[in-house]
C-alpha positions as CSV (number, residue, x, y, z in Angstrom):
1,M,108.0,-7.4,67.9
2,K,109.5,-4.2,66.6
3,K,107.7,-0.9,67.9
4,P,106.7,1.5,65.2
5,P,108.3,5.1,64.9
6,I,107.8,7.8,67.4
7,I,106.1,10.8,66.9
8,W,108.5,13.3,67.7
9,L,106.6,16.1,67.7
10,N,103.5,14.7,69.9
11,T,106.4,13.6,72.3
12,A,107.9,16.6,72.8
13,L,104.5,18.4,73.2
14,F,102.9,16.2,75.9
15,A,106.2,16.2,77.9
16,L,107.2,19.5,77.2
17,T,103.9,20.5,78.6
18,L,103.7,18.4,81.6
19,L,107.1,19.2,82.4
20,G,106.5,23.0,82.3
21,A,103.1,22.5,84.6
22,L,104.8,20.6,86.9
23,T,107.8,23.2,87.2
24,L,106.9,26.8,86.0
25,V,103.9,26.9,87.5
26,P,104.7,26.1,91.1
27,W,107.7,28.3,90.5
28,R,105.7,31.5,89.6
29,G,103.2,30.7,92.1
30,F,106.0,30.4,95.1
31,T,107.6,33.6,93.6
32,H,105.2,35.8,93.0
33,G,102.0,34.4,93.4
34,F,98.5,34.4,91.0
35,E,95.6,36.6,91.0
36,A,92.1,35.9,91.3
37,I,91.7,37.0,87.9
38,E,94.1,34.4,86.4
39,W,92.6,31.3,88.2
40,I,89.3,33.1,86.6
41,A,90.8,32.5,83.7
42,F,92.1,29.1,84.1
43,V,88.7,28.0,84.6
44,V,86.6,29.7,82.3
45,L,89.4,28.5,79.1
46,A,89.8,25.1,80.8
47,F,85.4,24.4,80.4
48,A,85.9,26.1,77.3
49,S,88.5,23.9,75.5
50,G,86.8,20.7,77.4
51,L,83.5,21.4,76.0
52,S,84.3,22.3,72.9
53,I,85.9,18.5,72.8
54,T,82.5,17.1,74.5
55,A,79.9,19.1,72.9
56,G,81.6,20.0,69.9
57,Y,84.3,17.3,68.4
58,H,82.4,14.5,70.1
59,R,78.5,14.9,70.4
60,L,78.0,16.9,67.6
61,W,80.8,16.4,64.8
62,S,81.3,12.9,65.6
63,H,78.0,11.5,66.7
64,K,75.7,13.9,65.0
65,A,73.6,13.8,68.3
66,Y,72.1,17.5,67.7
67,K,72.6,20.1,64.8
68,A,74.4,23.6,65.9
69,H,74.4,27.0,65.1
70,P,77.0,28.2,62.7
71,A,78.2,30.4,65.3
72,M,78.3,27.6,67.8
73,R,80.2,25.1,65.4
74,F,82.7,28.4,64.9
75,L,83.3,28.6,68.9
76,F,83.6,25.0,68.7
77,A,86.2,25.2,66.0
78,L,88.0,27.9,68.3
79,G,87.9,26.0,71.5
80,G,88.8,23.2,69.7
81,A,92.2,24.7,68.7
82,L,92.4,25.8,72.3
83,A,92.3,22.1,73.2
84,L,95.0,21.2,71.1
85,Q,93.7,17.7,70.4
86,N,93.8,17.7,66.1
87,S,91.7,18.9,64.0
88,A,88.1,18.3,64.6
89,L,87.7,16.6,61.0
90,H,90.6,14.4,62.0
91,W,89.2,13.5,65.9
92,S,85.8,12.4,64.4
93,S,87.5,10.3,62.2
94,D,89.5,8.5,64.6
95,H,86.4,8.3,67.0
96,R,84.2,6.9,64.6
97,I,86.5,4.1,63.9
98,H,86.9,3.9,67.8
99,H,83.1,3.2,68.4
100,K,83.1,1.1,65.2
101,H,85.6,-1.3,65.5
102,V,85.8,-0.5,70.2
103,D,88.4,-2.8,72.1
104,N,90.0,-4.0,68.3
105,N,93.3,-3.6,68.9
106,D,94.2,-3.9,65.5
107,K,91.9,-1.5,64.5
108,D,90.8,0.5,67.4
109,P,93.1,3.7,67.7
110,Y,93.2,3.9,71.3
111,S,91.9,0.4,72.1
112,A,91.6,-0.2,75.7
113,K,92.8,-3.7,75.5
114,M,96.1,-2.6,75.1
115,G,96.7,-0.9,78.6
116,F,96.0,2.0,80.4
117,W,99.0,4.4,79.3
118,Y,97.8,3.3,75.6
119,S,94.9,4.4,75.6
120,H,95.4,7.4,77.5
121,I,98.2,8.8,75.3
122,G,100.7,5.7,74.2
123,W,98.6,5.6,70.9
124,M,99.8,9.2,69.7
125,L,103.3,9.1,70.8
126,R,104.4,6.3,67.9
127,E,102.7,5.8,64.7
128,Y,100.6,2.8,65.3
129,Q,98.2,3.3,62.8
130,A,99.8,5.7,60.4
131,S,97.2,4.9,57.6
132,R,94.4,7.1,59.7
133,Y,96.0,10.4,59.4
134,H,95.4,10.6,55.5
135,D,92.1,8.0,55.0
136,Y,89.2,10.5,55.6
137,N,86.8,8.8,54.2
138,N,84.7,8.1,57.2
139,V,83.9,11.5,57.9
140,R,83.0,12.6,54.3
141,D,79.8,14.1,55.6
142,L,82.1,16.9,57.8
143,Q,83.8,17.6,54.9
144,K,81.0,19.4,53.7
145,D,81.0,21.6,56.6
146,A,82.6,25.1,55.6
147,I,83.4,25.7,59.6
148,V,85.2,22.3,59.8
149,M,87.1,22.5,57.0
150,W,88.0,26.2,57.8
151,Q,89.5,25.2,61.1
152,H,91.5,21.8,59.6
153,K,93.1,23.8,56.7
154,H,94.2,26.7,59.3
155,Y,94.7,24.3,62.9
156,L,98.2,25.5,63.3
157,T,97.4,28.9,62.9
158,L,94.6,28.5,65.1
159,V,96.5,26.5,67.7
160,V,99.2,29.3,68.3
161,L,96.5,32.3,68.4
162,M,94.5,30.6,71.0
163,N,96.8,28.8,73.2
164,I,99.9,31.5,73.5
165,A,98.9,34.6,71.8
166,L,94.9,34.6,73.4
167,P,96.5,33.7,77.4
168,A,99.0,36.7,76.2
169,F,96.7,39.0,75.6
170,L,94.6,38.6,78.7
171,G,97.7,38.7,80.5
172,W,98.7,42.2,79.3
173,L,95.0,43.4,79.7
174,N,95.7,42.6,83.6
175,G,98.9,43.4,83.6
176,D,101.1,40.1,84.1
177,I,102.0,38.0,80.7
178,I,103.4,35.5,82.8
179,S,101.5,33.9,85.1
180,M,98.5,34.6,82.5
181,V,100.1,32.3,80.1
182,L,101.7,30.0,82.3
183,M,98.1,29.6,84.1
184,A,95.4,30.0,81.3
185,G,97.5,28.7,78.8
186,L,100.0,25.8,80.3
187,L,98.7,24.4,83.2
188,R,94.7,24.7,81.7
189,L,96.6,23.0,78.4
190,V,97.9,19.9,80.7
191,V,94.9,19.5,82.9
192,V,92.1,19.4,80.3
193,H,94.2,17.2,78.0
194,H,94.3,14.6,80.7
195,C,91.1,14.6,82.0
196,T,89.7,14.6,78.1
197,F,91.8,12.0,77.9
198,F,90.5,10.3,80.8
199,I,87.8,9.1,78.3
200,N,89.7,6.9,76.5
201,S,91.5,5.3,79.1
202,L,90.0,5.4,82.8
203,A,86.5,5.2,81.4
204,H,87.1,1.7,80.1
205,V,88.3,0.7,83.3
206,W,86.9,2.1,86.3
207,G,82.9,1.5,87.0
208,S,80.1,-0.4,86.2
209,Q,78.4,-1.9,82.9
210,P,74.6,-0.7,83.8
211,Y,73.7,-1.3,80.1
212,T,75.8,-3.8,78.0
213,N,79.1,-6.1,78.5
214,K,80.1,-6.5,74.9
215,N,82.9,-3.5,75.1
216,T,85.3,-2.6,78.2
217,A,83.0,1.0,78.7
218,K,82.0,2.0,82.2
219,D,79.6,4.4,83.7
220,N,81.3,6.2,87.0
221,G,80.1,9.5,88.7
222,M,83.3,10.0,89.4
223,I,84.9,10.1,86.2
224,A,81.8,12.3,84.8
225,L,83.2,15.1,87.3
226,L,86.6,14.6,85.3
227,T,85.2,14.9,82.0
228,Y,82.6,17.5,81.7
229,G,80.2,14.8,82.1
230,E,81.2,12.0,79.7
231,G,81.8,9.1,82.4
232,Y,78.6,7.4,81.6
233,H,80.3,5.6,79.1
234,N,78.9,2.6,78.6
235,F,75.2,4.0,78.0
236,H,77.5,6.2,75.4
237,H,78.7,3.3,73.7
238,I,75.6,1.4,73.3
239,F,73.2,4.8,72.5
240,E,76.5,6.9,71.0
241,N,74.0,8.7,68.8
242,D,71.9,10.6,72.0
243,Y,73.3,14.0,73.1
244,R,72.8,13.0,76.5
245,N,75.4,10.9,78.2
246,G,73.8,11.7,81.7
247,I,70.8,10.7,82.0
248,K,69.5,11.2,85.0
249,W,68.8,14.7,86.3
250,W,71.1,14.2,89.2
251,H,74.0,12.7,86.7
252,Y,77.0,15.6,86.4
253,D,77.0,16.3,82.6
254,P,77.6,19.9,81.5
255,T,78.0,18.9,78.3
256,K,74.2,17.8,78.2
257,W,73.2,20.9,80.0
258,L,75.1,23.4,77.5
259,I,73.5,21.5,74.4
260,K,69.8,22.1,76.1
261,S,71.1,25.6,76.8
262,M,71.8,25.9,73.2
263,Q,68.4,24.6,72.0
264,W,66.4,27.2,75.0
265,C,68.5,29.9,72.9
266,G,67.9,28.8,69.6
267,L,71.3,27.3,68.8
268,A,71.3,24.1,68.8
269,T,67.8,21.8,67.4
270,D,67.3,18.2,66.4
271,L,68.7,16.9,69.9
272,R,68.3,13.2,69.2
273,V,67.2,11.4,72.3
274,V,67.2,7.0,72.8
275,P,63.5,6.1,73.7
276,Q,63.4,5.2,77.3
277,E,61.8,1.6,76.9
278,R,65.2,0.9,74.6
279,I,67.0,1.9,77.6
280,E,65.1,0.0,80.2
281,S,65.8,-3.4,78.0
282,A,69.1,-3.0,77.8
283,K,69.3,-2.2,81.7
284,L,66.9,-5.6,81.8
285,Q,69.4,-7.9,79.6
286,M,72.0,-7.3,81.6
287,Q,69.7,-8.0,84.9
288,L,69.4,-10.7,83.0
289,L,72.5,-11.7,82.4
290,R,74.2,-11.4,86.1
291,A,71.4,-13.1,87.8
292,Q,72.3,-16.1,85.8
293,N,76.1,-15.7,86.4
294,K,75.8,-15.4,90.1
295,V,73.4,-18.4,90.4
296,A,75.3,-20.7,87.4
297,H,77.5,-22.0,90.2
298,L,74.6,-23.5,92.2
299,P,73.5,-27.1,92.0
300,N,70.1,-26.5,90.8
301,C,71.0,-23.4,88.3
302,D,68.8,-24.5,85.4
303,E,65.8,-24.3,87.4
304,I,66.7,-21.1,89.0
305,I,67.4,-19.4,85.8
306,A,64.1,-20.8,83.7
307,N,62.3,-19.1,86.8
308,F,64.2,-16.1,85.6
309,Q,63.8,-16.3,82.3
310,A,60.2,-16.7,82.6
311,E,60.3,-13.1,84.9
312,Y,62.0,-11.8,82.4
313,D,60.0,-12.3,80.0
314,L,56.9,-10.7,81.7
315,M,58.7,-8.2,82.9
316,K,59.6,-7.4,79.1
317,Q,56.2,-8.2,77.8
318,H,54.9,-5.5,80.9
319,L,57.8,-2.9,79.1
320,V,56.5,-3.3,76.0
321,D,52.6,-3.5,76.6
322,Y,53.3,0.7,78.8
323,Y,55.4,2.3,76.1
324,Q,53.4,1.3,73.6
325,A,50.5,2.5,75.0
326,K,52.3,5.7,76.2
327,K,53.1,6.5,72.6
328,V,49.5,6.2,71.4
329,L,48.3,8.1,73.9
330,L,51.1,10.8,72.9
331,D,49.8,10.9,69.4
332,A,46.4,11.2,70.8
333,K,47.3,14.3,72.6
334,R,49.3,16.0,69.3
335,K,46.1,15.4,67.2
336,Q,43.7,17.1,70.4
337,L,41.6,13.8,70.5
338,S,39.3,12.6,73.2
339,N,42.4,10.4,75.4
340,Q,40.7,9.7,78.9
341,Q,40.5,6.3,78.5
342,L,44.0,6.2,77.4
343,K,45.1,7.7,80.2
344,L,43.5,5.1,82.5
345,Q,44.8,2.3,80.5
346,V,48.6,3.9,80.1
347,E,48.3,4.4,84.3
348,E,47.1,0.9,84.6
349,L,49.9,-0.7,82.5
350,K,52.3,1.5,84.3
351,A,51.0,-0.1,87.6
352,R,51.5,-3.4,86.3
353,L,55.0,-2.9,85.4
354,L,56.2,-1.3,88.8
355,A,54.6,-4.1,90.2
356,Q,56.3,-7.2,88.0
357,K,59.5,-4.6,88.6
358,K,59.2,-5.2,92.2
359,N,59.0,-9.1,91.8
360,W,61.8,-9.1,89.3
361,N,64.1,-7.3,91.8
362,S,62.9,-9.7,94.6
363,L,63.8,-12.5,92.5
364,T,67.3,-11.2,91.5
365,A,68.1,-10.1,94.6
366,A,67.4,-13.5,96.3
367,Y,70.8,-15.0,94.6
């Protein structure tokens, strides 16, 4: 099979920046050293560019998980150019195709089933799907966003300003342009590139699938540390419009924290959250599937699976009853109606749900 033509600009960019980071940065460190301000600039710009991809390109523009004030959209546009991962329009178009055709080798731009190298960086080195470079029909909504289109039109200029002029200016202020350009410009760019690329590659290879097995996406707290909170990828691929990836308070998700902080400051609105009942139902479905697969080899598997199904049906009904009653209670509170009886009902249903969950966990753990 003949391989598509190489995209020489991308290939040269990734090769030369990586080579420079591996040679010039250590050379400068050994011969001259780096000051604390250069390390601080590296960290600040790494988070500014990385979060512009995850909070801006990804959760804001690709998935419409919330609405952002024009000032934040402008900063995300600048930060996206700093990250050097194409314009927000193009990036979002690719990403929507990825979600629509995930793991389809012919349609998914960075299908994980094509291998780690392909999904990590290889898909950008050859013209595997050249038609996508001009087809923006799936992002017509973004074409109405003046900031998105301004960035798309002036993308190359912004890339030069953000990746060369900005670090050089910071270095001039500090009296050492070379060190600042190497640290906050070159090394920062390479690190952010590969950390965010892990979302397409490593997050589809390493981890667990607590919510769905219909695609290769995995949940992994370690990957979240490398990807600004995007490591809870199994959750994301089934609930893509939720502004969160890490839904527990202890989950490392700085992108979620940034968006929530923006809301507190009046810079973000309409944060979308998947109802907890749907999340619990998805987890329960996967628990049933794993339990069935565990006992499939046993001689009395039909009887055991029937028991699983009966307990599952009970568990599902308790979930529905509890969350429906909870919704009625919340509606009553909003309308300032008497709700003491409703509170007691919700508490009772919650107790039943927890008891059934205990039975369910004991049954599935027995095998």
